[in-house]
C-alpha positions, 0 to 999 in steps of 0.5 A, spaced: 047 623 046 051 627 051 048 625 057 048 618 055 056 618 054 057 621 061 053 616 064 058 611 061 064 614 064 060 614 071 058 607 071 066 605 072 066 609 078 060 607 082 062 600 081 068 601 083 066 605 089 060 599 090 066 593 090 070 597 095 064 599 100 062 591 099 070 589 101 070 594 107 064 591 110 066 583 110 073 585 112 074 586 120 076 593 122 081 594 127 078 597 134 080 604 136 085 604 141 082 605 148 085 611 152 090 610 158 083 610 163 080 604 159 086 600 159 088 600 166 082 598 169 081 593 163 078 586 166 084 581 167 083 574 162 078 569 165 081 563 168 078 557 170 075 557 177 079 552 182 074 547 183 072 547 191 071 541 195 063 541 194 064 541 186 070 536 187 065 531 190 060 532 185 065 532 179 069 526 182 076 531 182 080 533 187 079 539 190 085 544 191 088 545 198 087 552 201 093 556 200 093 558 206 094 552 209 099 550 205 103 556 206 103 554 214 105 547 213 111 549 208 113 553 214 112 549 219 116 543 216 121 548 214 122 550 222 122 543 224 128 541 219 131 547 221 131 545 228 133 538 227 138 539 222 142 545 224 148 548 220 155 547 222 153 542 228 151 547 232 145 545 237 138 546 236 133 551 240 130 544 243 136 542 245 138 549 248 131 549 252 132 542 255 139 544 257 137 550 261 131 547 263 135 541 267 141 544 268 145 539 264 150 540 258 148 541 251 148 534 248 153 532 243 152 527 238 159 526 236 162 525 243 158 522 249 162 519 255 156 515 257 157 511 252 161 504 253 167 503 250 167 501 242 167 494 241 175 491 239 175 485 234 181 480 237 188 480 234 190 474 231 197 472 234 202 473 228 209 474 230 212 471 224 208 475 219 214 477 215 216 470 213 208 468 213 207 473 208 213 470 203 210 463 204 203 466 202 205 469 197 208 463 194 203 459 196 198 464 191 203 464 185 203 456 186 194 457 186 194 462 180 199 459 175 198 451 177 192 449 181 186 454 179 187 454 172 187 446 173 181 446 177 177 450 172 178 445 167 176 439 171 170 443 173 169 444 165 170 437 163 167 432 169 160 433 170 157 435 176 154 429 179 162 425 178 165 431 182 160 430 187 161 423 188 169 425 188 167 429 194 163 424 197 169 419 197 175 423 200 170 426 205 168 419 207 176 417 208 176 422 213 172 420 218 176 414 221 180 420 223 175 424 226 172 419 230 178 417 234 180 425 235 173 426 238 174 420 242 180 423 245 177 430 246 171 427 250 165 427 245 163 419 244 157 421 241 160 425 236 165 419 235 160 414 234 157 419 228 163 419 225 164 411 224 157 410 223 158 415 217 164 411 214 161 405 215 154 406 212 157 410 206 162 405 204 158 400 204 150 403 202 154 409 199 158 404 194 165 406 198 163 413 200 161 416 193 154 416 195 152 420 201 146 415 205 148 417 211 146 425 211 140 422 208 139 418 215 141 425 218 147 422 221 151 429 222 158 430 219 163 433 224 170 433 222 175 433 228 183 433 227 189 433 232 190 439 232 183 441 234 184 436 240 191 439 242 186 445 243 181 442 247 187 439 251 188 446 253 193 448 248 188 454 246 192 460 244 198 458 238 201 463 233 198 463 226 203 459 221 203 459 213 205 452 211 208 451 203 202 448 199 198 447 206 196 454 207 193 457 213 195 453 220 197 455 227 203 452 230 199 447 234 195 445 228 202 444 225 204 439 230 197 436 229 198 434 222 204 430 224 199 426 229 194 425 224 199 422 219 199 415 221 191 415 221 190 417 214 187 412 209 191 413 203 198 412 207 195 405 207 196 405 199 203 401 197 202 403 190 206 410 189 202 411 182 195 409 185 197 414 191 200 419 188 194 419 183 189 419 189 192 425 192 193 429 186 185 428 185 183 429 192 187 437 191 184 438 184 177 437 188 179 441 194 180 447 189 174 447 186 170 447 193 174 454 193 171 457 188 166 460 192 171 464 196 175 467 190 171 473 189 172 475 196 179 474 196 180 478 190 176 484 193 180 484 199 184 490 200 189 485 204 188 478 202 193 475 207 190 479 213 183 477 210 185 469 210 188 469 217 183 472 221 178 468 218 182 462 218 183 463 226 176 466 228 173 460 225 178 455 229 177 459 235 170 458 234 171 450 234 175 448 239 171 453 244 165 449 242 168 443 244 170 446 250 163 448 252 160 442 250 164 438 254 162 443 260 155 441 258 154 449 257 147 451 254 151 456 249 155 450 246 151 450 240 154 453 234 152 453 227 153 448 223 158 451 218 163 452 224 164 444 225 163 442 217 170 443 214 167 444 207 165 452 209 173 454 209 176 447 206 183 446 208 189 441 205 188 435 208 194 430 211 192 425 206 197 429 201 203 430 205 208 427 201 210 422 206 212 415 206 207 410 206 207 406 213 206 399 210 211 397 206 211 397 198 210 389 196 
């Protein structure tokens, strides 16, 4: 009996020891700390091998470049960049070697005495600039406060085909003046073309509303008496800004007086009709200037921009006629330099003069 009682007390101890042994065998054991020598000599973690050229060809992956080649190429690129772009503008080794070899001074890219002088744009002849700027400010105020808003309303309300017909109508009215001036300039062919455009558009174009002459490939070349005087010899003229008429020259101011008697609108005896047509022509003209408004607003000096552009274009027109009369091979110029639609100016038709024909 006493032995059985002792076994009953030993049984929990034996079970506890067995469970501890089983738990120790299942849990991972911490490795013993390695010595210093073993830690230093331990191999590095394995890294995926870089594929060689043969492996890359077999596995269809790009091969890794040789590190020595990459470093050498980088050194060469750095050396070339250093030679080509030295700091502080100092000459490169190649430039020094070239100068020593050929006995020449080191090339200075900033100043080269062998280069020709820089091209200078011709200056506009504008001795009346203070007065012209005041007139330009007046014209700009009238344009921004009245003409431009009215033109915007006109362009918004009137359909584009109707506006195109109005433009064609007034352009056709200017053809007789162009024909006479082309004849005075010694250009009978251009005079015949202007007269032909007027006849075709006035008949087949229903009074000039349509433009069948352009479909018939009859060119539109405007000419005026100011241009005629330039062809005759008055080539250089001072710039003149006219109230409500804008950019001109002194020569072209006299030209307006010469063209006024030939204006078709001058023959309209009824004042309300004539004033209405003149106002419609001005509004149509302002809508054609919408294309250059953005250029004018972005200019630092709007007056100088308009003046120089108008003067240069006018000089081209006159010189082209002089060359054509001399049968010069270089007489041909772009069409926009001949066509007044590129930079339209206020026509002589709207000058507030008494009509030539008496009012009934």
